[in-house]
N, C-alpha and C positions, 0 to 999 in steps of 0.2 A: 394242894391245888384249889383254886378258887371255885366256889359253887357255880359261877357263871360259865367257867370253862368246862365243867362237867356237863352242865346243861347244853352247852354248845356241842360237845362231843356226842351226846345222845341225839340231839337234833340232826347233826351231820349224818349219823348212822341211819336215822329214819329217812332223811332226804335221799341218801344213796339207795336205800331199799326201794323207796317210792320211784326214784329215777329208773332203777334197773327193772322193776316189775311192772311199772305203769307207763311212764313217760317215754322210755325207749321204744315202746310199741305204738306210740301215737305220733304219726307223721302227718302234718297238716298240708294238704295239697301237694304231697310228695316232695316238699322242699323244707318245711319248717319243723324243727324238733325243739321242745322245751327242755332246757337244762336246769332243773330245779335244784340240783345238788350244789350248785355254785353259790346258792343263797348264803350259806353259812360263812363262806370266805368273804363275801361282800359285807356281811353283818358283823364280823368279828370286831372287837373293840379297837380303837385307834391307839391305845396305850400298850397293846400286846407287843411283846418282844419280837423283833423282825425274824430272828432265828426260829422261834416257835410258829410264827405266821407262815413262813416258807415251808417248814416241816409239815404243818397242818395241811397246807395246800397240796404239797406233794403226796402225802399219804391219802388224802381224799381222792386225788387223781388216780393213784395206783389202784386203790380199791375199786374205783369206777371202771378202770381199764380191765380189771379182772372180771367184772360183771358184764362188760360190754364187748369184750374180745377186741379191743383197740389198743394194741401194745404201745404204751408210752404217750399216746395222743393226749389223753386227759391229764396225765401226770405233768407233762410239759405245760399244757395250757393252764392248769390250775396253779402251778408254781409261778408262772409269769403273772397270772391274775393276782396272786398274793403279793408278788413283788411290786406291782404298780398300784396296789390298793391305796396306800397312804398318799403318794403323790397325786393320784387321780382325785381323791376327795379334797385335798388341799388346793387343787386347781379351782374348785368351786366354793370352798369355804376358807376364809382367812385363818391362818394358823395362829392360835393363841391358847391361853390356859383353859378357856371354855370348851375347846374342841379336842383337847388332848386326851380325854378319857371318855369320849362318847361312843355309843354303839350306833353306827349309821343306820337310820331307819326313817320311815315316813313321818313317824311321830316326833322324832328328835330334830330332823332337818327341814321338814316341810316338803311339799310336793315339788316345788321348783328346783331346789338344790338336790334333793334325793333322786328326783326323776332324771336329772342330767347325769348324776353319778351312776345310778343304776343302769341307764342306757349305755353309757360309756363302757362300763365294766362288762356288760353282756355282749356288747359288740366286740370288744377286745377278745373275750373268750371264744366267741363264735368264729371270728376270723382266724384265730390261731388254730382252733380245733379242726375246722374244715380245710384249712391250708395244709396242715400236717396230715390229715386223713387222706386227702387226694394226692399230696406230695407231687403235684404236677401243675405248673402254672399255665399250661396250655388251656386249661378249663377255667380261666379267670372269670368268665361270665357266670358259669354255674356256681363257682365258689362264692362269688359276690351275691348272687341271688339267694343261695342257701344261708349265707352268713347274715344278710340283712333280714330275711324273713324269720330265721331262727332267733336272732337277737330281738326282734319285735315281739315274737311269740313268748320268748323267755321273759322279756320285760313285763309283759301283761300278767303272766303267771306269777312272777316274783313280786310284783306290786300287790297282787291279790294275796299271796302268802304273807307278805309283810303286814298288810292291813289286818290279817287274821291273827298273826303270831305276836306282833310287836305290842308292847304294853303302851297304852295311851297315857300312862302316868310318867313317861319319860320326860325329862326336862328338855324343852324345846329351845333352840338357839335364837 
C-alpha cells in the first residue's frame, strides 16, 4: 500500500473522530453543520482506482453513521460523493496527463478551480444527506435552507483545513 494511502487513512480516522466529537455538536444558527470528514474523499488522488474510491467513501460513511446514529445516511451520501468526484473535478479542469495524478487541493488547483470544485462537492453531500435524513419532500424549504447553509459552513471550514494541511510544495496546474 502506498504511503499516501496510509496517510489518507489516518487522516480520515482523525477527521471522523473530530466530526463525531466536535463538529456534530456545533450547529450554527440551528441550521448549519460542518461536515469535515468528507474532506478526505474530496482530497483523494485522481488516479485512485474507482473501486477503492467507492469502498473508501462507503466505509467512511458507515463509520460516521455508527458515531452519528444516522443509519445509512452518511454511507449513501459518501458513496455518491466518491462516485461523482472525478466527473465533478473534470467539469472544472480539462482532462489531460497533468491532471491524472493530482491530489485536488488549493495549492495544486488554485482558488478559482478548487473553490468551485469544493463548493460543488459539499453542496452535493449536504443535499443528499439532508434529503435522506428527512426523507420527506414536504419540508423542501427546510431541507434547502439546511443544505445551503451547511454547504457554505462546510466550504469555509474545509477551505481552512485545506490551507492548513495541504503542502504548498505541490505542483500547481
